matplotlib code that plots the C-alpha trace (Angstrom):
import matplotlib.pyplot as plt

x = [-27.8, -31.1, -29.5, -26.7, -29.0, -31.2, -28.1, -27.1, -30.0, -30.4, -26.7, -27.8, -31.4, -29.0, -27.3, -29.9, -31.2, -28.0, -27.3, -24.1, -21.4, -20.3, -15.9, -14.5, -11.9, -9.4, -6.5, -6.5, -5.5, -6.1, -3.2, -2.2, -3.2, -3.4, -6.5, -4.9, -3.3, -6.8, -8.7, -10.3, -11.5, -9.0, -8.7, -11.7, -15.5, -17.2, -14.8, -15.7, -16.9, -13.9, -11.2, -13.3, -12.7, -9.3, -8.5, -10.2, -8.6, -7.0, -10.3, -12.0, -15.5, -16.7, -16.4, -17.7, -18.1, -14.7, -13.5, -11.5, -13.5, -10.1, -10.8, -14.1, -13.3, -11.0, -14.0, -15.8, -12.5, -12.3, -16.4, -15.8, -12.9, -14.4, -17.8, -15.6, -13.7, -17.1, -18.5, -15.7, -13.8, -15.7, -19.0, -17.5, -15.1, -18.3, -20.1, -17.3, -16.5, -18.8, -19.1, -16.7, -14.5, -17.5, -18.4, -15.1, -15.4, -18.8, -17.8, -14.7, -17.6, -19.6, -16.3, -15.4, -19.0, -18.4, -15.6, -17.1, -20.2, -18.1, -16.9, -19.8, -21.3, -18.1, -18.6, -22.7, -22.1, -19.1, -21.5, -24.7, -22.2, -21.2, -24.5, -25.7, -29.5, -28.1, -30.2, -32.6, -29.0, -27.1, -30.3, -30.5, -26.4, -26.7, -29.4, -27.1, -23.9, -25.7, -26.7, -23.8, -22.4, -24.7, -24.1, -20.4, -20.7, -23.0, -20.5, -18.1, -14.9, -15.0, -13.0, -12.7, -10.6, -9.0, -9.1, -6.2, -7.8, -6.0, -6.9, -5.3, -7.4, -5.6, -5.2, -3.6, -2.9, -0.2, -1.8, -5.1, -5.1, -1.5, 0.1, -0.9, -3.0, -5.2, -2.6, -1.3, 1.5, -0.3, 1.8, 0.7, 1.0, 0.0, -2.3, -5.6, -5.1, -9.2, -9.1, -10.6, -14.9, -16.7, -20.2, -22.2, -19.8, -20.3, -23.8, -23.5, -21.2, -24.1, -26.2, -24.4, -23.8, -27.3, -27.9, -25.1, -26.3, -29.7, -28.3, -26.3, -29.2, -31.7, -29.1, -28.4, -32.1, -32.7, -30.0, -31.4, -34.8]
y = [-8.3, -9.3, -12.6, -10.4, -7.6, -10.7, -12.1, -8.9, -8.5, -12.5, -11.6, -8.6, -10.1, -13.1, -10.4, -9.1, -12.1, -13.6, -12.3, -10.6, -11.9, -9.1, -9.7, -8.8, -6.8, -5.3, -7.4, -8.8, -6.4, -8.4, -10.7, -12.9, -11.1, -12.3, -11.0, -9.2, -6.8, -5.7, -5.6, -2.4, -2.7, -1.1, 2.6, 4.7, 4.0, 6.4, 6.4, 2.3, 3.1, 5.2, 2.5, -0.1, 1.0, 2.1, -1.6, -2.1, 0.7, -0.7, -2.3, -0.8, 0.2, 2.7, 0.5, -3.1, -5.3, -4.7, -6.5, -10.4, -13.0, -14.2, -10.3, -11.8, -14.4, -13.0, -10.3, -13.5, -14.8, -11.4, -11.8, -14.9, -14.7, -11.1, -13.6, -16.0, -13.2, -11.7, -15.3, -16.9, -13.6, -10.7, -12.5, -14.9, -11.8, -9.3, -12.1, -12.4, -8.2, -5.5, -2.1, 0.1, -2.8, -4.7, -1.1, -0.7, -4.6, -3.9, -1.2, -2.9, -5.5, -3.5, -1.6, -5.3, -6.0, -2.7, -4.3, -7.5, -6.3, -3.8, -6.9, -8.8, -5.9, -5.3, -8.6, -9.0, -5.7, -7.0, -10.2, -8.2, -6.0, -9.0, -10.5, -12.6, -12.1, -10.7, -7.8, -9.1, -10.4, -6.6, -4.9, -7.1, -6.6, -2.9, -2.5, -4.3, -2.6, 0.8, 0.2, -0.9, 2.4, 4.5, 1.9, 2.9, 7.2, 6.9, 6.0, 8.1, 8.9, 6.1, 3.6, 0.5, -3.1, -4.6, -8.7, -10.8, -14.1, -16.2, -16.0, -15.6, -14.3, -15.8, -13.7, -13.3, -9.5, -7.8, -7.0, -6.1, -2.2, -0.5, -0.9, -3.6, -2.1, -3.3, -5.3, -2.7, -4.8, -7.8, -11.1, -13.5, -17.1, -19.3, -18.7, -20.8, -20.7, -19.6, -22.8, -21.6, -21.9, -22.8, -20.4, -23.5, -23.1, -19.1, -19.2, -21.8, -19.0, -16.8, -18.4, -18.9, -15.9, -14.1, -16.8, -15.3, -11.8, -12.4, -13.7, -10.3, -8.1, -10.2, -10.3, -6.7, -5.7, -7.6, -5.8, -2.5, -3.6]
z = [-102.5, -100.6, -99.3, -97.7, -95.8, -94.7, -93.4, -91.5, -90.0, -88.4, -87.3, -85.5, -83.8, -82.5, -81.0, -79.3, -78.4, -76.9, -73.4, -72.9, -70.3, -67.8, -67.7, -64.8, -66.1, -63.1, -61.8, -58.3, -55.5, -52.0, -51.0, -47.8, -44.8, -41.3, -39.3, -36.5, -39.4, -40.8, -37.3, -37.0, -33.8, -31.8, -31.2, -30.6, -32.0, -34.9, -37.7, -38.8, -41.7, -43.3, -41.6, -42.9, -46.3, -46.0, -45.8, -48.9, -50.5, -53.7, -54.2, -57.5, -54.9, -57.7, -60.3, -58.6, -62.2, -62.0, -59.0, -59.7, -59.1, -56.7, -54.9, -54.5, -52.5, -50.4, -49.8, -48.6, -46.4, -44.4, -43.9, -42.1, -40.4, -39.0, -38.3, -36.5, -34.9, -33.4, -32.1, -30.9, -29.3, -28.7, -27.6, -24.8, -23.8, -23.1, -21.9, -19.0, -18.8, -17.4, -17.1, -19.0, -19.9, -21.4, -23.5, -25.1, -26.3, -27.3, -29.3, -30.9, -31.8, -33.5, -35.4, -36.3, -37.8, -39.9, -40.9, -41.6, -43.7, -45.8, -47.1, -47.4, -49.6, -51.7, -52.5, -53.8, -55.5, -57.6, -58.3, -59.1, -61.4, -62.7, -63.4, -60.6, -58.9, -55.4, -55.3, -52.1, -50.0, -50.9, -49.7, -46.6, -45.9, -46.3, -44.2, -41.2, -42.5, -42.2, -38.8, -37.3, -38.8, -37.1, -33.9, -34.2, -34.9, -31.8, -29.6, -31.1, -28.9, -26.8, -25.9, -28.3, -27.6, -30.1, -29.4, -31.2, -32.9, -35.4, -38.7, -42.3, -45.4, -48.4, -52.0, -55.2, -55.5, -53.6, -50.1, -48.6, -47.3, -47.5, -44.1, -41.5, -39.1, -35.8, -34.5, -31.8, -32.0, -30.7, -30.5, -33.2, -33.0, -35.7, -38.0, -39.1, -43.0, -44.3, -47.3, -51.0, -50.2, -53.5, -54.7, -52.6, -49.3, -49.9, -49.7, -46.2, -44.7, -45.7, -43.6, -41.0, -40.6, -41.3, -38.0, -35.8, -36.9, -35.9, -32.4, -31.7, -32.7, -30.7, -27.4, -28.1, -28.1, -24.5, -23.3, -24.1, -22.0]

ax = plt.figure().add_subplot(projection="3d")
ax.plot(x, y, z, "-o")
ax.set_aspect("equal")
plt.show()
């Protein structure tokens, strides 16, 4: 009997000492999508946060520990594609525009940023809930998201321009969002497929996106002066 007590105690101590791997319990819900169909940049400014969350309506945002690795990959792709749309479509268009046209394009860019950053924050919340040490990065992206939500609300009611951009997000789930939004009937060309990213590539994309955001913030500050 004494031996059994020691054995039970030892096993109990071992179970406390060993780290417990956090599981991804949720099924993958994000599927293939064309950027133009999930873009929220069109319409009017002021409601970008709700529009972005509607795109991820099937993601278990209340329990990020349940977000599957495949869905985290899809969220990362949304972040990358929206960032590419910002740098390759919105920035040149804004630079070439003036007056009300430039304002509407800037509003569309801000809404696109909200979509981009919402995807990044959801991915990082999932990673943190599942044991990754991403607290600093999450705080940084959340701050950017809050800033752009505030900018969108400040422009509430103003026209916001949708710009088409050929890119595709891949996923293993059924869909992204309940129905296509954002394209407003825009014609779509052949889409560039975003390939699966490794964790190392993920980190490289985060750095690139951070550089793009910093450059944008600096440009916005110069415009305000």
